[in-house]
Backbone as CSV, one residue per row, in Angstrom:
resi,resn,N_x,N_y,N_z,CA_x,CA_y,CA_z,C_x,C_y,C_z
1,MET,-39.388,-6.708,-0.249,-38.191,-7.301,-0.803,-37.282,-6.221,-1.404
2,PHE,-37.889,-5.306,-2.155,-37.123,-4.249,-2.787,-36.467,-3.346,-1.747
3,MET,-37.200,-3.034,-0.694,-36.668,-2.153,0.349,-35.490,-2.798,1.081
4,SER,-35.558,-4.084,1.329,-34.457,-4.750,2.031,-33.191,-4.763,1.169
5,ILE,-33.353,-4.947,-0.129,-32.193,-4.914,-1.031,-31.623,-3.497,-1.094
6,LEU,-32.497,-2.520,-1.127,-32.062,-1.128,-1.151,-31.316,-0.769,0.136
7,VAL,-31.823,-1.196,1.272,-31.153,-0.930,2.555,-29.791,-1.627,2.593
8,LEU,-29.721,-2.842,2.103,-28.446,-3.574,2.063,-27.444,-2.866,1.162
9,ALA,-27.880,-2.411,0.007,-26.987,-1.727,-0.924,-26.483,-0.410,-0.337
10,VAL,-27.370,0.355,0.267,-26.964,1.626,0.872,-26.031,1.375,2.049
11,SER,-26.300,0.374,2.851,-25.436,0.049,3.992,-24.047,-0.375,3.527
12,ALA,-23.978,-1.194,2.495,-22.688,-1.620,1.960,-21.918,-0.433,1.394
13,ALA,-22.605,0.447,0.687,-21.952,1.631,0.127,-21.419,2.531,1.235
14,LEU,-22.203,2.726,2.269,-21.748,3.546,3.397,-20.568,2.908,4.115
15,PHE,-20.575,1.586,4.254,-19.467,0.882,4.889,-18.182,1.080,4.099
16,PHE,-18.233,0.875,2.786,-17.032,1.026,1.967,-16.572,2.483,1.921
17,PHE,-17.510,3.409,1.942,-17.156,4.822,1.995,-16.438,5.131,3.311
18,TYR,-16.937,4.596,4.413,-16.317,4.802,5.714,-14.907,4.210,5.754
19,VAL,-14.736,3.017,5.222,-13.413,2.383,5.197,-12.447,3.226,4.367
20,GLN,-12.914,3.741,3.238,-12.056,4.563,2.401,-11.656,5.850,3.118
21,ILE,-12.573,6.482,3.821,-12.264,7.712,4.548,-11.255,7.445,5.665
22,VAL,-11.427,6.348,6.390,-10.485,6.010,7.463,-9.092,5.738,6.889
23,CYS,-9.025,5.058,5.758,-7.734,4.782,5.125,-7.085,6.061,4.609
24,GLU,-7.865,6.945,4.021,-7.329,8.221,3.554,-6.778,9.039,4.725
25,LYS,-7.464,8.991,5.851,-7.002,9.707,7.038,-5.679,9.122,7.538
26,ALA,-5.565,7.799,7.515,-4.314,7.158,7.944,-3.172,7.514,7.000
27,LEU,-3.465,7.635,5.713,-2.420,7.962,4.744,-1.941,9.411,4.869
28,ARG,-2.749,10.271,5.451,-2.357,11.671,5.623,-1.439,11.875,6.829
29,ARG,-1.133,10.826,7.541,-0.264,10.939,8.713,1.108,11.464,8.287
30,GLU,1.601,12.423,9.024,2.902,13.016,8.751,3.973,12.287,9.568
31,PHE,5.069,11.967,8.917,6.202,11.360,9.600,7.229,12.448,9.884
32,SER,7.976,12.288,10.964,8.950,13.309,11.363,10.141,13.363,10.405
33,HIS,10.359,12.303,9.667,11.501,12.188,8.767,11.054,11.369,7.569
34,PRO,11.525,11.662,6.360,11.139,10.832,5.205,11.887,9.485,5.217
35,TYR,11.391,8.592,6.032,12.053,7.290,6.209,12.030,6.447,4.941
36,PHE,11.062,6.682,4.066,10.914,5.819,2.904,12.137,5.879,1.986
37,LYS,12.879,6.996,2.005,14.059,7.111,1.142,15.117,6.085,1.524
38,GLN,15.324,5.902,2.820,16.301,4.910,3.276,15.828,3.494,2.947
39,VAL,14.529,3.254,3.093,13.981,1.927,2.792,14.095,1.648,1.297
40,LEU,13.829,2.660,0.466,13.947,2.490,-0.985,15.373,2.166,-1.389
41,GLN,16.335,2.836,-0.769,17.737,2.594,-1.097,18.166,1.181,-0.716
42,SER,17.718,0.717,0.436,18.183,-0.589,0.891,17.418,-1.745,0.256
43,LEU,16.151,-1.555,-0.071,15.361,-2.660,-0.619,15.176,-2.601,-2.135
44,GLN,15.490,-1.478,-2.748,15.336,-1.276,-4.191,13.918,-1.605,-4.661
45,LEU,12.950,-0.936,-4.045,11.545,-1.137,-4.394,11.215,-0.441,-5.705
46,GLU,10.190,-0.937,-6.399,9.841,-0.437,-7.726,8.701,0.573,-7.732
47,TYR,7.984,0.736,-6.638,6.763,1.532,-6.692,6.966,2.994,-7.087
48,PRO,8.108,3.666,-6.793,8.227,5.057,-7.262,8.255,5.162,-8.795
49,GLN,8.938,4.234,-9.454,8.964,4.245,-10.913,7.591,3.915,-11.487
50,LEU,6.864,3.013,-10.829,5.519,2.666,-11.288,4.583,3.856,-11.154
51,CYS,4.731,4.603,-10.082,3.909,5.795,-9.877,4.227,6.858,-10.926
52,LYS,5.508,7.026,-11.243,5.897,8.000,-12.272,5.356,7.602,-13.638
53,SER,5.424,6.310,-13.963,4.909,5.880,-15.270,3.390,6.010,-15.332
54,ALA,2.711,5.830,-14.209,1.256,6.001,-14.195,0.883,7.474,-14.279
55,ALA,1.718,8.346,-13.723,1.431,9.777,-13.760,1.694,10.385,-15.131
56,SER,2.551,9.753,-15.922,2.840,10.283,-17.251,1.651,10.042,-18.177
57,ASP,1.640,10.764,-19.272,0.512,10.663,-20.209,0.575,9.420,-21.089
58,GLY,1.729,8.831,-21.220,1.879,7.664,-22.086,1.283,6.406,-21.477
59,ARG,1.260,5.352,-22.275,0.754,4.071,-21.784,1.794,3.427,-20.875
60,PHE,1.311,2.656,-19.947,2.228,1.934,-19.084,1.921,0.446,-19.192
61,ASN,2.916,-0.364,-18.904,2.779,-1.809,-19.016,1.996,-2.325,-17.805
62,TYR,0.787,-2.769,-18.044,-0.099,-3.183,-16.957,0.438,-4.393,-16.208
63,SER,0.889,-5.421,-16.917,1.311,-6.653,-16.247,2.550,-6.435,-15.381
64,SER,3.517,-5.667,-15.869,4.710,-5.423,-15.045,4.382,-4.503,-13.870
65,THR,3.421,-3.583,-14.061,2.989,-2.719,-12.964,2.329,-3.546,-11.869
66,LEU,1.449,-4.440,-12.260,0.767,-5.294,-11.291,1.760,-6.177,-10.544
67,LEU,2.710,-6.757,-11.264,3.718,-7.606,-10.632,4.603,-6.807,-9.681
68,GLY,5.021,-5.620,-10.096,5.856,-4.781,-9.241,5.144,-4.363,-7.967
69,LEU,3.859,-3.992,-8.094,3.089,-3.616,-6.908,2.938,-4.789,-5.948
70,LYS,2.670,-5.970,-6.489,2.522,-7.155,-5.633,3.830,-7.480,-4.914
71,CYS,4.932,-7.444,-5.633,6.222,-7.775,-5.023,6.588,-6.784,-3.926
72,ASP,6.419,-5.495,-4.217,6.723,-4.489,-3.206,5.814,-4.631,-1.991
73,PHE,4.547,-4.927,-2.223,3.602,-5.090,-1.123,3.993,-6.263,-0.229
74,PHE,4.293,-7.412,-0.839,4.645,-8.580,-0.025,5.949,-8.360,0.727
75,THR,6.904,-7.669,0.107,8.162,-7.372,0.790,7.932,-6.474,2.002
76,LEU,7.197,-5.379,1.781,6.955,-4.449,2.886,6.077,-5.055,3.967
77,LYS,5.082,-5.845,3.564,4.216,-6.477,4.562,5.014,-7.449,5.427
78,TYR,5.874,-8.237,4.815,6.692,-9.177,5.569,7.619,-8.438,6.540
79,LEU,8.245,-7.381,6.042,9.174,-6.648,6.899,8.453,-5.901,8.009
80,LEU,7.271,-5.386,7.740,6.505,-4.720,8.797,6.132,-5.690,9.909
81,ARG,5.772,-6.885,9.522,5.367,-7.879,10.526,6.546,-8.434,11.313
82,ASN,7.720,-8.479,10.700,8.846,-9.146,11.343,9.990,-8.219,11.739
83,SER,9.840,-6.924,11.584,10.945,-6.015,11.885,10.957,-5.517,13.313
84,ASP,9.860,-5.640,13.999,9.782,-5.107,15.362,10.417,-6.101,16.326
85,PRO,11.494,-5.695,17.025,12.153,-6.623,17.943,11.256,-7.041,19.106
86,ALA,10.302,-6.206,19.491,9.399,-6.560,20.586,8.256,-7.458,20.109
87,ARG,8.178,-7.686,18.795,7.136,-8.533,18.176,5.732,-8.074,18.540
88,ARG,5.550,-6.749,18.526,4.213,-6.219,18.738,3.410,-6.435,17.467
89,PRO,2.108,-6.630,17.605,1.293,-6.778,16.386,1.197,-5.453,15.642
90,LEU,0.799,-5.530,14.391,0.643,-4.323,13.589,-0.448,-3.440,14.175
91,ALA,-0.320,-2.147,13.942,-1.340,-1.206,14.396,-2.617,-1.418,13.575
92,ARG,-3.733,-0.966,14.116,-5.013,-1.129,13.415,-5.009,-0.432,12.067
93,SER,-4.409,0.739,12.023,-4.375,1.465,10.754,-3.571,0.700,9.711
94,GLN,-2.477,0.060,10.131,-1.678,-0.727,9.196,-2.450,-1.952,8.713
95,LYS,-3.166,-2.609,9.626,-3.961,-3.768,9.226,-5.061,-3.371,8.251
96,LEU,-5.718,-2.246,8.535,-6.780,-1.773,7.652,-6.218,-1.379,6.295
97,LEU,-5.048,-0.750,6.279,-4.434,-0.379,5.003,-3.990,-1.602,4.212
98,ILE,-3.584,-2.650,4.902,-3.235,-3.895,4.201,-4.470,-4.457,3.507
99,LEU,-5.587,-4.489,4.216,-6.833,-4.974,3.603,-7.291,-4.062,2.475
100,TYR,-7.164,-2.767,2.658,-7.544,-1.795,1.630,-6.681,-1.969,0.386
101,PHE,-5.371,-2.163,0.588,-4.461,-2.385,-0.531,-4.847,-3.648,-1.294
102,GLN,-5.116,-4.721,-0.549,-5.485,-5.971,-1.207,-6.790,-5.829,-1.984
103,GLY,-7.741,-5.078,-1.433,-8.996,-4.841,-2.143,-8.787,-4.044,-3.417
104,LEU,-8.000,-2.982,-3.332,-7.717,-2.189,-4.536,-6.950,-3.001,-5.565
105,LEU,-6.044,-3.850,-5.090,-5.268,-4.686,-6.006,-6.153,-5.717,-6.700
106,MET,-7.142,-6.243,-5.981,-8.066,-7.202,-6.601,-8.960,-6.524,-7.634
107,LEU,-9.295,-5.252,-7.426,-10.147,-4.527,-8.360,-9.376,-3.942,-9.539
108,LEU,-8.053,-3.940,-9.476,-7.250,-3.366,-10.544,-7.456,-4.063,-11.896
109,PRO,-7.563,-5.393,-11.963,-7.847,-6.007,-13.272,-9.196,-5.574,-13.862
110,LEU,-10.198,-5.366,-13.009,-11.482,-4.872,-13.517,-11.351,-3.452,-14.052
111,ARG,-10.621,-2.625,-13.322,-10.395,-1.260,-13.794,-9.649,-1.260,-15.118
112,HIS,-8.695,-2.174,-15.254,-7.937,-2.263,-16.503,-8.831,-2.750,-17.645
113,ALA,-9.651,-3.735,-17.374,-10.507,-4.291,-18.425,-11.519,-3.268,-18.932
114,PHE,-12.068,-2.477,-18.029,-13.078,-1.492,-18.419,-12.504,-0.085,-18.592
115,ARG,-11.174,0.055,-18.514,-10.507,1.353,-18.669,-11.110,2.408,-17.734
116,MET,-11.216,2.034,-16.464,-11.848,2.897,-15.466,-10.798,3.530,-14.547
117,ASN,-10.028,4.469,-15.084,-9.103,5.261,-14.282,-8.108,4.394,-13.510
118,GLU,-7.475,3.473,-14.219,-6.541,2.561,-13.570,-5.273,3.263,-13.102
119,LYS,-4.907,4.358,-13.757,-3.701,5.079,-13.340,-3.885,5.704,-11.959
120,LYS,-5.081,6.179,-11.680,-5.360,6.750,-10.364,-5.250,5.665,-9.287
121,ALA,-5.718,4.463,-9.596,-5.622,3.354,-8.647,-4.165,2.973,-8.399
122,VAL,-3.343,2.989,-9.450,-1.924,2.670,-9.288,-1.247,3.722,-8.412
123,MET,-1.622,4.971,-8.584,-1.038,6.023,-7.762,-1.477,5.899,-6.303
124,LYS,-2.723,5.489,-6.070,-3.190,5.290,-4.696,-2.474,4.093,-4.065
125,LEU,-2.283,3.023,-4.832,-1.549,1.869,-4.319,-0.108,2.247,-3.992
126,SER,0.488,3.097,-4.815,1.855,3.561,-4.541,1.914,4.411,-3.278
127,ALA,0.886,5.199,-3.045,0.836,6.008,-1.821,0.750,5.116,-0.590
128,ILE,0.006,4.042,-0.695,-0.090,3.100,0.428,1.259,2.430,0.663
129,LEU,1.945,2.059,-0.420,3.263,1.445,-0.271,4.264,2.434,0.343
130,GLN,4.161,3.700,-0.010,5.046,4.696,0.595,4.756,4.844,2.083
131,PHE,3.488,4.761,2.462,3.145,4.795,3.882,3.761,3.598,4.603
132,PHE,3.681,2.415,3.988,4.284,1.230,4.601,5.799,1.381,4.717
133,ALA,6.431,1.954,3.691,7.885,2.155,3.739,8.248,3.149,4.844
134,ASN,7.456,4.201,4.997,7.694,5.152,6.088,7.501,4.487,7.445
135,SER,6.465,3.674,7.571,6.220,2.970,8.829,7.360,2.014,9.153
136,LEU,7.837,1.320,8.126,8.959,0.406,8.320,10.214,1.164,8.721
137,GLY,10.474,2.271,8.052,11.643,3.081,8.398,11.562,3.637,9.803
138,GLU,10.367,4.024,10.218,10.182,4.532,11.577,10.417,3.427,12.607
139,THR,9.948,2.227,12.294,10.154,1.096,13.200,11.630,0.751,13.314
140,LEU,12.336,0.823,12.191,13.744,0.435,12.172,14.698,1.568,12.513
141,SER,14.176,2.737,12.772,15.047,3.894,12.992,15.901,3.760,14.254
142,GLY,15.622,2.773,15.062,16.411,2.555,16.271,17.778,1.978,16.002
143,GLY,18.159,1.773,14.759,19.497,1.287,14.450,19.533,-0.149,13.988
144,SER,18.403,-0.746,13.685,18.415,-2.151,13.278,18.370,-2.320,11.762
145,TYR,18.724,-1.263,11.000,18.793,-1.385,9.541,19.828,-2.417,9.115
146,ALA,20.970,-2.421,9.772,22.036,-3.345,9.402,21.599,-4.788,9.570
147,GLU,20.841,-5.066,10.628,20.355,-6.427,10.856,19.397,-6.855,9.754
148,VAL,18.489,-5.965,9.357,17.517,-6.302,8.313,18.218,-6.475,6.981
149,GLN,19.177,-5.605,6.645,19.887,-5.721,5.375,20.688,-7.016,5.304
150,SER,21.326,-7.392,6.408,22.108,-8.635,6.396,21.195,-9.848,6.288
151,SER,20.009,-9.798,6.889,19.093,-10.929,6.777,18.494,-11.020,5.385
152,LEU,18.320,-9.876,4.698,17.793,-9.901,3.339,18.827,-10.412,2.342
153,GLN,20.087,-10.094,2.574,21.128,-10.494,1.634,21.528,-11.947,1.797
154,SER,21.251,-12.541,2.928,21.637,-13.943,3.132,20.528,-14.885,2.787
């Protein structure tokens, strides 16, 4: 009985370690142009300010940080899914990063409650959001920014 629990625990740990390594590798992808700047200007996302406040030594407002991360995530996820004119499904790396983001976001209240390096988690979540913004900008770089902006404003 003890051995089966030990094997299950080690297998689960290895699985989560593997998922984290694959996500880190996807986040290291280099884009040919910093597309996220254009996306930030047009959508007015909050994650850069949240990342700066988490990087500073002072305290940051946990509830507004959590709300800002959720709002930016849902905005970028919606636009990633609906911005491609060919309606291709999301890439595997994007799907995995969406699940990884949701997992980190679910664990953020536990990190906050136990004071377990929550600022590092906020910075990692911001890095994932920047990857999504770059991916969105790359998808829209064909000239369909005006269409997306007009649909967001109406």
